[in-house]
TIRO-2110 file (N, C-alpha, C; in Angstrom, 1 decimal):
// TIRO-2110
-9.6, -13.7, -24.5, N, 1, A
-9.5, -12.6, -23.5, CA, 1, A
-8.0, -12.3, -23.3, C, 1, A
-7.6, -11.1, -23.4, N, 2, A
-6.1, -10.8, -23.2, CA, 2, A
-5.8, -10.8, -21.7, C, 2, A
-4.5, -11.0, -21.4, N, 3, A
-4.1, -10.9, -20.0, CA, 3, A
-4.1, -9.5, -19.6, C, 3, A
-4.3, -9.3, -18.2, N, 4, A
-4.3, -8.0, -17.6, CA, 4, A
-2.9, -7.7, -17.2, C, 4, A
-2.3, -6.6, -17.6, N, 5, A
-1.0, -6.2, -17.2, CA, 5, A
-1.0, -5.7, -15.7, C, 5, A
0.0, -6.1, -15.0, N, 6, A
0.2, -5.5, -13.6, CA, 6, A
0.8, -4.2, -13.7, C, 6, A
0.2, -3.2, -12.9, N, 7, A
0.8, -1.9, -12.8, CA, 7, A
2.1, -1.9, -12.0, C, 7, A
3.2, -1.4, -12.7, N, 8, A
4.5, -1.5, -12.1, CA, 8, A
4.6, -0.8, -10.7, C, 8, A
4.0, 0.4, -10.6, N, 9, A
4.1, 1.1, -9.4, CA, 9, A
3.3, 0.4, -8.3, C, 9, A
2.2, -0.2, -8.6, N, 10, A
1.4, -0.9, -7.6, CA, 10, A
2.1, -2.1, -7.1, C, 10, A
2.8, -2.9, -7.9, N, 11, A
3.4, -4.1, -7.4, CA, 11, A
4.6, -3.8, -6.5, C, 11, A
5.1, -2.6, -6.6, N, 12, A
6.2, -2.2, -5.6, CA, 12, A
5.6, -1.7, -4.3, C, 12, A
4.4, -1.3, -4.3, N, 13, A
3.8, -0.6, -3.1, CA, 13, A
2.9, -1.5, -2.3, C, 13, A
2.3, -2.5, -2.9, N, 14, A
1.3, -3.3, -2.2, CA, 14, A
1.7, -4.8, -2.1, C, 14, A
1.3, -5.5, -1.1, N, 15, A
1.5, -6.9, -1.0, CA, 15, A
0.3, -7.6, -0.4, C, 15, A
0.0, -8.8, -0.8, N, 16, A
-1.1, -9.5, -0.4, CA, 16, A
-0.8, -10.3, 0.9, C, 16, A
-1.7, -10.3, 1.8, N, 17, A
-1.6, -11.2, 3.0, CA, 17, A
-2.2, -12.5, 2.7, C, 17, A
-2.0, -13.4, 3.6, N, 18, A
-2.5, -14.8, 3.4, CA, 18, A
-4.0, -14.9, 3.4, C, 18, A
-4.6, -14.0, 4.1, N, 19, A
-6.1, -14.0, 4.1, CA, 19, A
-6.7, -13.2, 2.9, C, 19, A
-5.9, -12.6, 2.1, N, 20, A
-6.4, -11.9, 0.9, CA, 20, A
-6.5, -10.4, 1.1, C, 20, A
-6.1, -9.9, 2.2, N, 21, A
-6.1, -8.4, 2.4, CA, 21, A
-4.9, -7.8, 1.7, C, 21, A
-4.9, -6.5, 1.5, N, 22, A
-3.8, -5.9, 0.8, CA, 22, A
-3.1, -4.9, 1.8, C, 22, A
-1.8, -5.2, 2.0, N, 23, A
-0.9, -4.4, 2.9, CA, 23, A
-0.4, -3.2, 2.2, C, 23, A
-0.2, -2.1, 2.9, N, 24, A
0.4, -0.9, 2.3, CA, 24, A
1.3, -0.2, 3.4, C, 24, A
2.2, 0.7, 2.9, N, 25, A
3.0, 1.4, 3.8, CA, 25, A
2.3, 2.8, 4.0, C, 25, A
2.7, 3.5, 5.1, N, 26, A
2.1, 4.8, 5.4, CA, 26, A
2.9, 5.8, 4.6, C, 26, A
2.3, 6.9, 4.3, N, 27, A
2.9, 8.0, 3.6, CA, 27, A
3.6, 8.9, 4.6, C, 27, A
4.3, 9.9, 4.2, N, 28, A
4.9, 11.0, 5.0, CA, 28, A
6.1, 10.4, 5.9, C, 28, A
6.7, 9.4, 5.5, N, 29, A
7.9, 8.8, 6.3, CA, 29, A
9.2, 9.0, 5.5, C, 29, A
9.2, 9.6, 4.4, N, 30, A
10.4, 9.6, 3.5, CA, 30, A
11.3, 10.8, 3.7, C, 30, A
10.8, 12.0, 3.9, N, 31, A
11.7, 13.2, 4.1, CA, 31, A
11.0, 14.2, 4.9, C, 31, A
11.7, 15.3, 5.3, N, 32, A
11.3, 16.3, 6.2, CA, 32, A
10.8, 15.7, 7.5, C, 32, A
11.7, 14.9, 8.1, N, 33, A
11.4, 14.2, 9.3, CA, 33, A
11.8, 15.0, 10.6, C, 33, A
12.6, 16.1, 10.4, N, 34, A
13.0, 16.8, 11.6, CA, 34, A
11.9, 17.5, 12.3, C, 34, A
10.8, 17.9, 11.6, N, 35, A
9.7, 18.6, 12.3, CA, 35, A
8.6, 17.7, 12.8, C, 35, A
8.8, 16.4, 12.5, N, 36, A
7.8, 15.4, 12.9, CA, 36, A
8.2, 14.9, 14.3, C, 36, A
7.3, 14.6, 15.2, N, 37, A
7.6, 14.1, 16.5, CA, 37, A
8.1, 12.6, 16.4, C, 37, A
8.8, 12.2, 17.4, N, 38, A
9.2, 10.8, 17.4, CA, 38, A
8.1, 9.8, 17.4, C, 38, A
7.0, 10.1, 18.1, N, 39, A
5.8, 9.3, 18.2, CA, 39, A
5.2, 9.2, 16.8, C, 39, A
5.1, 10.3, 16.1, N, 40, A
4.5, 10.3, 14.8, CA, 40, A
5.3, 9.4, 13.8, C, 40, A
6.6, 9.6, 13.8, N, 41, A
7.5, 8.8, 12.9, CA, 41, A
7.4, 7.3, 13.3, C, 41, A
7.3, 7.0, 14.6, N, 42, A
7.2, 5.6, 15.0, CA, 42, A
5.9, 5.0, 14.5, C, 42, A
4.8, 5.7, 14.6, N, 43, A
3.5, 5.2, 14.2, CA, 43, A
3.4, 5.0, 12.7, C, 43, A
4.2, 5.8, 11.9, N, 44, A
4.2, 5.7, 10.5, CA, 44, A
5.0, 4.5, 10.0, C, 44, A
5.8, 3.9, 10.9, N, 45, A
6.6, 2.8, 10.5, CA, 45, A
5.8, 1.5, 10.2, C, 45, A
4.8, 1.3, 11.0, N, 46, A
4.0, 0.1, 10.9, CA, 46, A
3.1, 0.1, 9.6, C, 46, A
3.0, -1.1, 9.0, N, 47, A
2.2, -1.2, 7.8, CA, 47, A
0.7, -1.1, 8.1, C, 47, A
-0.1, -0.7, 7.1, N, 48, A
-1.5, -0.6, 7.3, CA, 48, A
-2.2, -1.5, 6.2, C, 48, A
-3.5, -1.4, 6.2, N, 49, A
-4.3, -2.2, 5.2, CA, 49, A
-5.0, -1.2, 4.3, C, 49, A
-5.2, -1.6, 3.1, N, 50, A
-6.0, -0.8, 2.2, CA, 50, A
-7.4, -0.8, 2.6, C, 50, A
-8.1, 0.3, 2.5, N, 51, A
-9.5, 0.5, 2.9, CA, 51, A
-10.3, -0.3, 1.9, C, 51, A
-11.5, -0.7, 2.4, N, 52, A
-12.4, -1.5, 1.5, CA, 52, A
-12.9, -0.7, 0.3, C, 52, A
-13.0, 0.7, 0.5, N, 53, A
-13.4, 1.5, -0.6, CA, 53, A
-12.4, 1.5, -1.8, C, 53, A
-11.1, 1.3, -1.5, N, 54, A
-10.0, 1.3, -2.5, CA, 54, A
-9.6, -0.1, -2.9, C, 54, A
-10.1, -1.1, -2.3, N, 55, A
-9.7, -2.5, -2.5, CA, 55, A
-9.8, -2.9, -3.9, C, 55, A
-11.0, -2.7, -4.5, N, 56, A
-11.2, -3.1, -5.9, CA, 56, A
-10.3, -2.4, -6.9, C, 56, A
-10.0, -1.1, -6.7, N, 57, A
-9.1, -0.4, -7.6, CA, 57, A
-7.7, -1.0, -7.5, C, 57, A
-7.2, -1.2, -6.3, N, 58, A
-5.9, -1.8, -6.1, CA, 58, A
-5.7, -3.2, -6.6, C, 58, A
-6.8, -4.0, -6.4, N, 59, A
-6.8, -5.3, -7.0, CA, 59, A
-6.7, -5.3, -8.5, C, 59, A
-7.3, -4.4, -9.1, N, 60, A
-7.3, -4.3, -10.6, CA, 60, A
-5.9, -3.9, -11.0, C, 60, A
-5.2, -2.9, -10.3, N, 61, A
-3.9, -2.6, -10.6, CA, 61, A
-2.9, -3.7, -10.5, C, 61, A
-3.2, -4.6, -9.5, N, 62, A
-2.3, -5.7, -9.3, CA, 62, A
-2.6, -6.9, -10.2, C, 62, A
-3.6, -6.8, -11.0, N, 63, A
-4.0, -7.8, -12.0, CA, 63, A
-4.7, -9.0, -11.3, C, 63, A
-5.4, -8.7, -10.2, N, 64, A
-6.1, -9.8, -9.5, CA, 64, A
-7.5, -10.0, -9.8, C, 64, A
-8.1, -9.0, -10.5, N, 65, A
-9.5, -9.1, -10.8, CA, 65, A
-9.9, -9.0, -12.3, C, 65, A
END
């Protein structure tokens, strides 16, 4: 059985937590920030978790399954 290659883009964007969940960053925080409210930008700062519908796809990209 050959080894599964890790997707380079995925390994830069996702990290595993200690309990096995997958952490991600929010989108829309990189540019065109002048028209976004301070509250919106502040809430985009915090990390989120990958939804369970997408979990298997992300795990495959990370070479975990």
